[in-house]
C-alpha positions in Angstrom: 0.0 0.0 0.0 1.1 3.5 -0.7 1.5 5.7 2.4 -0.1 9.0 1.4 -3.0 8.5 -0.9 -5.0 11.5 -2.2 -8.3 11.9 -0.3 -10.4 13.2 -3.2 -10.6 13.0 -7.0 -12.5 15.1 -9.5 -14.8 13.2 -12.0 -17.2 14.1 -14.7 -20.9 13.1 -14.2 -23.7 13.1 -16.7 -26.5 15.1 -15.0 -29.0 15.4 -17.9 -29.6 13.5 -21.2 -28.6 15.7 -24.1 -31.3 16.5 -26.7 -29.4 17.0 -29.9 -26.0 18.6 -29.4 -24.7 18.2 -25.8 -24.4 21.4 -23.7 -22.4 22.2 -20.7 -25.4 22.0 -18.4 -25.7 18.3 -19.2 -22.5 17.6 -17.3 -20.9 18.4 -13.9 -17.3 18.1 -12.7 -17.7 16.8 -9.1 -15.4 15.9 -6.2 -15.4 12.3 -4.9 -13.8 10.7 -1.9 -10.9 8.3 -2.5 -10.3 5.2 -0.3 -7.7 2.5 -0.2 -8.4 -0.2 -2.7 -10.3 -3.4 -1.6 -9.0 -6.8 -2.3 -8.5 -7.5 -6.0 -8.4 -3.9 -6.9 -5.9 -1.2 -7.7 -6.0 2.6 -7.4 -4.8 4.4 -10.5 -3.8 8.0 -11.0 -5.0 8.6 -14.6 -2.5 10.4 -16.8 -4.8 10.4 -20.0 -8.3 9.5 -20.8 -10.0 9.1 -24.1 -13.1 10.9 -25.6 -14.7 9.0 -28.5 -17.7 9.4 -30.7 -19.5 6.3 -29.4 -19.8 8.0 -26.0 -22.5 10.3 -27.5 -24.8 7.3 -27.9 -24.3 6.2 -24.3 -25.7 9.6 -23.2 -29.1 8.5 -24.5 -31.3 6.3 -22.4 -31.8 3.7 -25.1 -31.1 0.0 -25.3 -27.9 -0.5 -27.3 -24.8 -2.7 -27.5 -23.4 -1.0 -24.4 -25.3 0.3 -21.4 -26.1 4.0 -21.2 -24.3 6.3 -18.9 -26.2 6.6 -15.6 -27.2 10.1 -14.5 -25.3 11.5 -11.5 -22.6 8.8 -11.8 -19.1 9.2 -13.2 -18.9 8.4 -16.9 -16.3 5.9 -18.1 -14.1 5.2 -21.1 -10.6 4.3 -22.0 -7.8 5.6 -19.7 -4.1 5.0 -18.9 -2.4 5.8 -15.7 0.0 4.8 -12.9 -0.9 2.5 -10.0 -0.6 4.4 -6.7 -1.9 1.6 -4.5 -2.5 -2.1 -5.1 -4.4 -4.8 -3.3 -4.1 -7.2 -6.2 -1.6 -9.9 -7.0 0.5 -9.0 -10.1 0.2 -5.2 -9.8 2.7 -3.0 -8.0 2.8 0.7 -7.2 4.5 2.4 -10.2 3.0 0.0 -12.8 1.3 1.6 -15.8 -2.1 0.2 -16.8 -4.8 0.6 -19.4 -8.4 0.4 -18.1 -11.9 1.5 -18.7 -12.5 4.1 -15.9 -11.7 7.4 -17.6 -13.3 10.8 -17.1 -11.8 11.0 -13.6 -8.5 11.8 -11.9 -8.2 8.7 -9.6 -9.8 5.4 -10.6 -10.5 2.4 -8.3 -10.1 -0.4 -10.8 -10.8 -4.1 -10.5 -7.5 -5.7 -11.3 -9.1 -8.1 -13.8 -10.1 -5.1 -15.9 -6.6 -3.6 -15.9 -3.9 -4.4 -18.5 -0.3 -3.5 -17.9 1.3 -1.4 -20.7 4.9 -0.5 -21.4 5.7 3.2 -21.6 9.1 2.3 -23.2 7.4 0.6 -26.2 5.2 3.7 -26.9 4.0 6.9 -25.2 1.2 6.1 -22.7 -1.3 8.0 -24.7 -0.7 5.7 -27.8 -2.4 2.9 -25.9 -5.7 4.9 -26.2 -5.3 5.4 -29.9 -2.9 3.9 -32.4 -2.1 0.9 -30.1 -5.5 0.9 -28.4 -9.2 0.6 -29.2 -9.3 2.9 -32.2 -6.2 1.2 -33.7 -7.8 -2.3 -33.2 -11.0 -1.0 -34.8 -9.1 0.1 -37.9 -7.1 -3.2 -38.1 -10.1 -5.5 -37.5 -12.5 -3.4 -39.6 -10.2 -3.4 -42.6 -8.7 -6.9 -42.6 -11.4 -9.0 -41.0 -14.7 -7.3 -41.5 -14.1 -5.8 -45.0 -11.9 -8.8 -46.1 -9.3 -6.4 -47.6 -7.0 -7.9 -50.2 -4.0 -6.6 -52.0 -5.0 -4.5 -55.0 -8.2 -3.2 -53.5 -9.2 0.4 -53.9 -10.2 1.8 -50.5 -12.3 4.8 -49.5 -12.3 6.0 -45.9 -14.7 8.7 -44.5 -13.6 10.7 -41.4 -10.1 9.9 -42.7 -8.2 12.3 -40.5 -9.6 10.9 -37.3 -8.0 8.3 -35.1 -9.6 5.3 -36.8 -9.7 6.6 -40.4 -6.1 7.8 -40.6 -5.0 4.3 -39.5 -7.3 2.5 -41.9 -5.8 4.4 -44.9 -2.2 3.8 -43.9 -2.8 0.1 -43.2 -4.4 -0.3 -46.6 -1.4 1.3 -48.2 1.0 -0.9 -46.2 -0.8 -4.0 -47.3 -0.8 -3.2 -51.0 -4.0 -1.2 -51.8 -4.1 -0.1 -55.4 -5.6 3.3 -54.4 -6.6 4.9 -51.1 -9.0 7.9 -50.9 -10.0 9.8 -47.8 -12.6 12.5 -47.0 -12.1 15.1 -44.2 -13.7 18.3 -43.1 -11.0 20.9 -43.9 -8.4 21.6 -46.5 -5.7 21.3 -43.9 -6.8 17.8 -43.0 -6.9 16.9 -46.7 -3.3 18.0 -47.1 -2.3 16.0 -44.1 -3.9 12.8 -45.5 -2.0 13.1 -48.8 1.3 14.5 -47.6 1.8 12.7 -44.3 -0.3 9.6 -44.3 0.3 8.7 -48.0 -3.3 8.6 -49.2 -3.4 8.7 -53.0 -6.3 11.3 -53.0 -8.4 13.1 -50.5 -11.2 15.7 -50.6 -13.0 18.1 -48.3 -16.6 17.0 -48.1 -17.6 20.6 -47.3 -16.5 21.7 -50.8 -19.2 20.0 -52.8 -21.4 16.8 -53.2 -19.5 13.8 -51.8 -20.7 11.6 -54.7 -19.1 13.9 -57.3 -15.9 14.3 -55.4 -15.5 10.6 -54.8 -16.2 9.8 -58.4 -13.4 12.2 -59.4 -11.0 10.8 -56.9 -11.8 7.1 -57.8 -12.7 7.0 -61.5 -12.4 3.2 -61.5 -14.6 2.8 -58.5 -13.8 1.4 -55.0 -13.7 -2.1 -53.6 -13.8 -1.3 -49.9 -15.5 1.5 -48.0 -14.7 2.1 -44.3 -17.6 4.2 -43.0 -17.1 6.5 -40.0 -19.7 9.0 -41.1 -22.9 7.5 -42.7 -25.4 9.7 -44.4 -24.3 11.3 -47.7 -20.9 9.5 -47.5 -22.6 6.1 -47.4 -24.8 6.9 -50.3 -21.8 8.1 -52.4 -19.8 5.0 -51.5 -22.7 2.7 -52.6 -22.6 4.5 -56.0 -18.8 4.0 -56.3 -18.5 0.5 -55.0 -17.6 -2.1 -57.6 -19.3 -5.4 -58.0 -18.7 -7.6 -54.9 -17.6 -4.5 -53.0 -17.5 -4.5 -49.2 -18.2 -1.8 -46.6 -17.4 -1.8 -42.9 -20.0 0.3 -41.1 -18.1 1.5 -38.1 -19.6 4.8 -37.2 -22.3 7.3 -38.2 -21.1 10.5 -36.6 -23.2 12.6 -39.1 -26.4 11.6 -37.3 -25.3 11.2 -33.6 -26.7 14.6 -32.6 -29.8 14.6 -34.9 -33.1 15.4 -33.2 -35.2 14.2 -36.2 -35.0 10.8 -38.1 -32.2 11.1 -40.7 -32.8 9.9 -44.2 -30.9 6.8 -45.3 -29.1 6.4 -48.7 -31.6 6.6 -51.6 -29.7 4.2 -53.8 -29.9 1.0 -51.7 -31.2 -1.0 -54.8 -27.6 -0.9 -56.1 -26.6 -3.3 -53.3 -28.5 -6.1 -55.1 -27.1 -5.7 -58.6 -23.6 -5.1 -57.4 -23.9 -7.9 -54.8 -22.4 -5.6 -52.1 -21.7 -6.6 -48.6 -22.3 -4.0 -45.9 -21.3 -5.2 -42.4 -21.7 -3.4 -39.1 -18.7 -3.8 -36.7 -18.0 -3.5 -32.9 -14.4 -3.7 -31.9 -15.2 -5.9 -28.8 -16.0 -8.8 -31.2 -12.4 -8.8 -32.3 -10.4 -9.1 -29.0 -8.8 -12.3 -30.3 -6.8 -10.2 -32.8 -5.2 -8.1 -30.1 -1.8 -9.9 -29.8 -1.3 -10.0 -33.6 -2.5 -6.3 -33.9 -0.1 -5.0 -31.2 2.8 -7.0 -32.7 2.3 -5.7 -36.3 1.4 -2.1 -35.3 4.4 -1.8 -32.9 6.7 -2.9 -35.7 5.3 -0.3 -38.2 5.5 2.4 -35.5 9.1 1.5 -34.8 10.1 1.5 -38.5 8.3 4.9 -39.0 6.0 3.4 -41.7 2.9 4.1 -39.6 2.3 7.7 -38.5 -0.2 9.0 -36.1 -1.4 12.3 -34.7 -3.0 13.2 -31.4 -5.0 16.2 -30.3 -4.3 16.7 -26.6 -6.5 18.8 -24.4 -4.8 19.6 -21.0 -6.7 19.4 -17.7 -9.7 17.4 -16.5 -11.7 20.6 -16.3 -11.6 20.7 -20.1 -13.0 17.2 -20.5 -16.4 18.3 -21.8 -14.9 20.8 -24.2 -12.6 18.1 -25.6 -15.6 15.8 -26.2 -17.6 18.6 -27.9 -14.6 19.4 -30.0 -14.4 15.8 -31.1 -18.1 15.8 -32.2 -17.4 19.0 -34.2 -14.4 17.5 -35.9 -11.9 19.9 -34.3 -9.4 17.0 -33.7 -6.7 15.6 -36.0 -6.2 12.0 -35.0 -7.0 10.8 -31.5 -8.6 13.2 -29.1 -7.1 12.8 -25.7 -7.5 14.6 -22.3 -4.2 14.8 -20.5 -4.1 14.9 -16.7 -0.3 14.6 -16.5 
């Protein structure tokens, strides 16, 4: 046990269910008491926590693949930190761990839900992104769900985000014939081509997605990795070649909608083209984790795989970081740093 444990910790609570775009009054930063960990648990001082688009869905009181956040309770999500007290075999003070109790300064974590990580292999924040959940989402979504094969032409929406930027680079590393990305600013488009090696990219705010995609992929696409939905999905269905595959990973375009959003109006093309559209959840692909970490760590070490993070400093700015993510203000993984 550590001698001088902190007596309190700040944590973000959801206090009202957002209607449409979340507002500051839906959240509260509250003080909570800290106690020594019970048997089988560790106390972790979080150094970074993750904000992710899926968290918006958990703010609604609806049945889904993951339970909604409870009102007046701390929210949770990916986090990394340092063990400051341990009452669990296999964990010592000073160990660094990845766990699921983010949105707070100090986390009381069941040891079975903590995974040791090596800060010498990669910066701790990387375990929330390129080596973490978003990285595994990209890896599993491209190689397993979309059945990517060498020579495929790939289109990625939300391509400057944590998942999309990795999908495009992995496709290039594995021999894609062409990789196209869409993003929400000219600056991000430049980044996709110049730093991440995409063959083409476009700003979806500059004109109809369907027209810009056709211009960027005149011979069509074989794989679509969807982080956005809506107009992007409709455009992809138009451009997909016969036997094309789409991984439906996210639909950020409609997360804050207050009215039903129209679906693609060209779904009949799915029949003639024999397309395969598959929804994905990263939790279904945990078996790929060892292979994923091995391959990604190699590409990171060689410099072949690049990643960006947008880091917001201070727990008090957690809500602003989340809102910024929903607005697309991040390049790469959005992380809140408490270090």
